[in-house]
MARVEX-858119 format. One record per residue: residue number from 1; residue in one letter; x, y, z of N, C-alpha, C, O in turn. Coordinates in Angstrom, 1 decimal. Layout:
N
<zaro NUM "a" <X Y Z> <X Y Z> <X Y Z> <X Y Z>>
...
# end
This chain:
65
<zaro 1 "m" <105.5 108.1 104.9> <106.9 108.5 105.0> <107.3 109.4 103.8> <107.0 109.1 102.7>>
<zaro 2 "t" <108.0 110.5 104.1> <108.5 111.4 103.0> <109.9 111.1 102.8> <110.7 110.8 103.6>>
<zaro 3 "t" <110.3 111.3 101.5> <111.7 111.2 101.1> <112.3 112.6 101.1> <111.6 113.6 101.3>>
<zaro 4 "s" <113.5 112.7 100.7> <114.2 114.0 100.6> <113.6 114.8 99.4> <113.9 116.0 99.4>>
<zaro 5 "t" <113.0 114.1 98.5> <112.4 114.9 97.3> <110.9 115.2 97.5> <110.3 115.6 96.6>>
<zaro 6 "e" <110.4 115.0 98.7> <109.0 115.3 99.0> <108.9 116.5 100.0> <109.8 116.6 100.9>>
<zaro 7 "v" <107.9 117.3 99.9> <107.6 118.4 100.8> <106.2 118.1 101.5> <105.3 117.8 100.7>>
<zaro 8 "r" <106.1 118.3 102.8> <104.8 118.1 103.4> <104.1 119.4 103.4> <104.6 120.5 103.8>>
<zaro 9 "i" <102.9 119.4 102.8> <102.0 120.5 102.8> <100.7 120.1 103.5> <100.0 119.2 102.9>>
<zaro 10 "a" <100.3 120.7 104.6> <99.1 120.3 105.4> <99.1 118.8 105.7> <98.1 118.1 105.6>>
<zaro 11 "g" <100.3 118.2 105.9> <100.4 116.8 106.3> <100.4 115.9 105.1> <100.5 114.6 105.3>>
<zaro 12 "v" <100.4 116.4 103.9> <100.3 115.5 102.7> <101.7 115.7 102.0> <102.1 116.8 101.7>>
<zaro 13 "p" <102.4 114.6 101.7> <103.6 114.7 101.0> <103.4 115.0 99.5> <102.7 114.3 98.8>>
<zaro 14 "w" <104.1 116.0 99.0> <104.1 116.4 97.6> <105.5 116.2 97.0> <106.5 116.6 97.7>>
<zaro 15 "p" <105.6 115.7 95.9> <106.9 115.6 95.2> <107.4 117.0 94.9> <106.6 117.9 94.5>>
<zaro 16 "a" <108.6 117.3 95.1> <109.2 118.6 94.9> <109.0 119.1 93.5> <108.9 120.3 93.3>>
<zaro 17 "y" <109.1 118.2 92.5> <109.0 118.6 91.1> <107.6 119.3 90.8> <107.5 120.1 90.0>>
<zaro 18 "k" <106.6 118.9 91.5> <105.2 119.5 91.3> <105.2 120.9 91.8> <104.7 121.8 91.2>>
<zaro 19 "l" <105.9 121.2 92.9> <105.9 122.5 93.5> <106.8 123.4 92.6> <106.5 124.6 92.4>>
<zaro 20 "i" <107.9 122.9 92.1> <108.8 123.6 91.2> <108.0 124.0 89.9> <108.1 125.1 89.4>>
<zaro 21 "a" <107.2 123.0 89.4> <106.5 123.3 88.2> <105.4 124.4 88.4> <105.2 125.2 87.5>>
<zaro 22 "l" <104.7 124.3 89.5> <103.8 125.4 89.8> <104.4 126.7 90.0> <103.8 127.7 89.6>>
<zaro 23 "a" <105.6 126.8 90.6> <106.3 128.1 90.8> <106.7 128.6 89.4> <106.6 129.8 89.2>>
<zaro 24 "v" <107.2 127.7 88.5> <107.7 128.2 87.2> <106.5 128.7 86.4> <106.5 129.7 85.7>>
<zaro 25 "g" <105.3 128.0 86.5> <104.1 128.4 85.8> <103.6 129.8 86.3> <103.2 130.6 85.5>>
<zaro 26 "a" <103.7 130.0 87.6> <103.3 131.3 88.1> <104.2 132.4 87.7> <103.8 133.5 87.4>>
<zaro 27 "l" <105.5 132.1 87.7> <106.5 133.1 87.3> <106.3 133.5 85.8> <106.3 134.6 85.4>>
<zaro 28 "v" <106.1 132.5 84.9> <105.9 132.7 83.5> <104.6 133.5 83.3> <104.5 134.5 82.5>>
<zaro 29 "l" <103.5 133.1 84.0> <102.3 133.9 84.0> <102.5 135.3 84.3> <101.9 136.2 83.6>>
<zaro 30 "t" <103.2 135.6 85.3> <103.4 137.0 85.8> <104.3 137.8 84.7> <103.9 138.9 84.4>>
<zaro 31 "v" <105.4 137.2 84.3> <106.2 137.9 83.4> <105.5 138.1 82.0> <105.6 139.3 81.5>>
<zaro 32 "v" <104.9 137.1 81.5> <104.2 137.3 80.2> <103.0 138.3 80.4> <102.7 139.1 79.5>>
<zaro 33 "g" <102.3 138.2 81.5> <101.2 139.1 81.7> <101.7 140.6 81.8> <101.0 141.4 81.3>>
<zaro 34 "l" <102.8 140.8 82.5> <103.3 142.2 82.6> <103.9 142.6 81.2> <103.7 143.8 80.9>>
<zaro 35 "a" <104.4 141.7 80.4> <105.0 142.1 79.2> <103.9 142.4 78.1> <104.1 143.3 77.3>>
<zaro 36 "t" <102.9 141.6 78.1> <101.9 141.8 77.1> <100.6 142.5 77.5> <99.9 143.0 76.7>>
<zaro 37 "m" <100.4 142.6 78.8> <99.2 143.2 79.4> <98.0 142.6 78.9> <97.0 143.3 78.7>>
<zaro 38 "s" <98.0 141.3 78.6> <96.9 140.5 78.1> <96.8 139.2 78.9> <97.8 138.5 79.0>>
<zaro 39 "a" <95.6 138.8 79.3> <95.5 137.6 80.1> <95.6 136.3 79.2> <96.2 135.3 79.7>>
<zaro 40 "g" <95.2 136.3 78.0> <95.2 135.1 77.2> <96.5 134.5 77.0> <96.8 133.4 77.4>>
<zaro 41 "p" <97.5 135.3 76.4> <98.8 134.7 76.3> <99.5 134.4 77.6> <100.3 133.4 77.6>>
<zaro 42 "a" <99.2 135.2 78.6> <99.9 134.9 79.9> <99.4 133.6 80.5> <100.2 132.8 81.0>>
<zaro 43 "v" <98.1 133.3 80.4> <97.6 132.0 81.0> <98.1 130.9 80.2> <98.5 129.8 80.7>>
<zaro 44 "l" <98.0 131.0 78.8> <98.5 129.9 78.0> <100.0 129.6 78.2> <100.4 128.4 78.2>>
<zaro 45 "s" <100.8 130.6 78.2> <102.2 130.5 78.4> <102.5 129.9 79.8> <103.4 129.0 79.9>>
<zaro 46 "g" <101.9 130.4 80.8> <102.1 129.8 82.2> <101.7 128.4 82.3> <102.4 127.6 82.9>>
<zaro 47 "a" <100.6 128.0 81.7> <100.2 126.6 81.7> <101.1 125.7 80.9> <101.4 124.6 81.4>>
<zaro 48 "a" <101.5 126.2 79.8> <102.5 125.4 78.9> <103.8 125.2 79.7> <104.4 124.1 79.6>>
<zaro 49 "a" <104.3 126.3 80.3> <105.6 126.1 81.0> <105.4 125.2 82.2> <106.3 124.4 82.5>>
<zaro 50 "a" <104.3 125.3 82.9> <104.1 124.4 84.1> <104.0 122.9 83.7> <104.6 122.1 84.3>>
<zaro 51 "v" <103.3 122.7 82.6> <103.1 121.3 82.1> <104.5 120.8 81.6> <104.8 119.6 81.9>>
<zaro 52 "a" <105.2 121.6 80.9> <106.5 121.1 80.4> <107.5 120.8 81.5> <108.2 119.8 81.5>>
<zaro 53 "v" <107.5 121.6 82.6> <108.4 121.4 83.7> <107.9 120.2 84.5> <108.7 119.3 84.9>>
<zaro 54 "w" <106.6 120.1 84.7> <106.0 119.0 85.5> <106.4 117.6 84.8> <106.9 116.7 85.5>>
<zaro 55 "l" <106.1 117.6 83.5> <106.4 116.3 82.8> <107.9 116.0 82.7> <108.3 114.9 82.9>>
<zaro 56 "g" <108.7 117.0 82.4> <110.1 116.8 82.3> <110.7 116.4 83.6> <111.5 115.4 83.6>>
<zaro 57 "l" <110.4 117.0 84.7> <111.0 116.6 86.0> <110.4 115.3 86.5> <111.1 114.6 87.2>>
<zaro 58 "s" <109.2 115.0 86.2> <108.6 113.7 86.6> <109.3 112.6 85.9> <109.5 111.5 86.5>>
<zaro 59 "l" <109.6 112.8 84.6> <110.3 111.7 83.9> <111.7 111.6 84.4> <112.2 110.5 84.6>>
<zaro 60 "f" <112.4 112.7 84.7> <113.7 112.7 85.3> <113.7 112.0 86.6> <114.6 111.2 86.9>>
<zaro 61 "s" <112.8 112.3 87.5> <112.8 111.7 88.8> <112.3 110.3 88.8> <112.8 109.5 89.7>>
<zaro 62 "s" <111.5 109.8 87.9> <111.1 108.4 87.8> <112.2 107.6 87.3> <112.3 106.4 87.6>>
<zaro 63 "s" <113.1 108.1 86.5> <114.3 107.4 85.9> <115.3 107.2 87.0> <116.2 106.3 86.9>>
<zaro 64 "d" <115.3 108.0 88.0> <116.3 107.9 89.1> <115.9 106.8 90.1> <116.8 106.3 90.8>>
<zaro 65 "a" <114.7 106.4 90.2> <114.2 105.5 91.2> <114.6 104.1 90.9> <114.2 103.2 91.7>>
# end
């Protein structure tokens, strides 16, 4: 059963905060990559942003339950 904070992808329920974190990471990767024209800082920045959003939103959503 999925709740309002879950999204079904290929029949598997995913928490929405995970998808938001992945989208933020991809956006940061793209922006930093275009700004620096270098893969290293872009990958590290995108990963750091995704992890920060993932952990922050997961803590926020677990405190609501």
